[in-house]
N, C-alpha and C positions, 0 to 999 in steps of 0.2 A: 568463526566469522568475525569480521571486523565490526567494531562497535560504531553504530551511527546513532546519534542522540535522538531522543524522542521528538525534540523540537525540530531538528533537521528533517525528520521523517514527516512531521505534520506539514512542513512547508515545502516538501518536495513537489516540483511541478508535475502535473498530471499529463500523461501522454495524450496527444491529440487523437481525435477520432478519425477513422478512415472515411473515404468519400461516401461509401454506402451508408455508414452510420450517420453522417451529416444529412444525407438525403432522407433517411428513415426518420430522423428527429423532426425534420421539416414536414413530412407528410403523415406522420403517425396519427395525430389527432383527427385529421380529416378522414383518413381511412377507417379509423375506429368508429366515427360517427356514422359512416355509410355502412359499416359492417358490425353493428352492435351485437349481433348474435354469434359472432365468431370468437374462437379462443385465441389466445396469444400466439400460439403456433400457427393457426390459420391466418391471422393478421400478418405475421412475419412472412408467410408464403406469398400473400397478396402483394406486400410491399416489395419483396424480392423479385417477384414477377414484373412489377412496375419498373423496378430498377433495370432489370434485364432488357425491357422494352424501350427504355429511355434512349433517345438518340445521342450520338457522341457529343454534339454541341452542348446539350443540357448536362450531360455527365461531366463535361469539361469544367463547368461552373463549380461543381462539388470537388473535382480534382484540384482546382485552383485554390479553393477554400482550405482543402487539406494541406496543400503545400504551404500556404500562408501560415496555417496553424502549426505545422511542423517547424517552420523557420522560427516562429515565436517561441515554440517549446525549446528549441536548441539554445536560443538566447537566454531564456529563463533558467534552463538547466545549468548552463555555464555560470550564470550569476549565482545560482543556488550553491553550486560546488564551491565557488569563490567565497561566498558569504560564510559558509560553514567550514571552510578550509578542509574540504574533502578531496580525496584522490579519486579520480574517475574510475580507474581500474579497480580500486578497492570497493567502490560502490557497486560496480558491475558484478564483481565476484560475490559480494554479499547478497545481491538480488538473485544471482544465479543459484547460490546455495539454497536460498529460500524456495526457489522454484523446484529444485531437486528434492528438497524435503517435502514439499507439497505433493509431488508426484509419488513419493514413497508412501505417503499416508492416504493417498487417494484410493478409495475402495470402489471396485467395479469399474466398468468402462461404459461409455455411451458413445453413440455415433454422433459425430459433430461435423457440421458443414463448415466450409471455409469462412463464410460470413459470420456464423455464430462464434467460431474460434477467434476471428479477429476482434469481434465484439467483446468476448471474454477477456482477451489480452488487453484491449485498449481501455475497457471500463472497469473490470473487476480485478485484474491482476495487481495493479498498483495498490488498490485498497486492501487486498488480502496481504500483500507483502508488507504494507505499512502496519497492518494489524499484527502480523506475526513478529515484526521487529519491535513494535510497541510492547507486545506480550513478553518477548525475550528481555527487553530493556527493563520492564516492570519487575520481572523475576530477579534480574541482576540488582536493581535498586532495592528490592525487598531483602535480598541476601545481604547487601551492604548495610542496610538499616539494622538487620538482625545482628550482624557482627558488631556494629557500633554499639548497639544496646547491650550485647553481652560483654563487650569490653568495659563499658561504663559500669555495669553491675559488678564486674570483677574488681574494678578500681574502688567502687564503693565498699565492697566487702573487705578489701585490704585496708581501706581507711578506717572502717569500723573496728577491724581487728587491732590496728595500731592504737586507736583510742582506748579500747579495752585494756590493752597491755599497759598504756600510759596510766590509766586509772588504777590498775593493779599495782604498778610501781609506786604510785603516790601513797597508796594505803600502807605499804610496807615502810 
């Protein structure tokens, strides 16, 4: 996988939410107040039902917000690539590899609705990818630090050895 710096990953623009998630964020607190006895799953079902019953004109508001957010994301992403001098294809490949690694390590399977799948991808996927890259970068940094430390220790040992030899030569 191509190396993306930790700093670049921390500043990577976050993907925008889809129209449903924008709607959900707007109505969640109100729905929760009216349904305090319901679980998170039940609240999600209520909100999903509300979304499905929403007329096209009202949904269009959230679709427009989504489009606006996507356009801003594209601008921010291009600026991010330029700022960190990254190649878009290499970044995509790196993120794709992380996704594949994640699938390999995933245990069990669960039934996922399209809305929750979109939610996972738009909210959690970037954070998990960032964390995985950070962990990989940390390991690489630790390895480099260890190698540097070992090199310094070897140089110090050589220097001590030379000093001992010089002291031994002076005594003779």
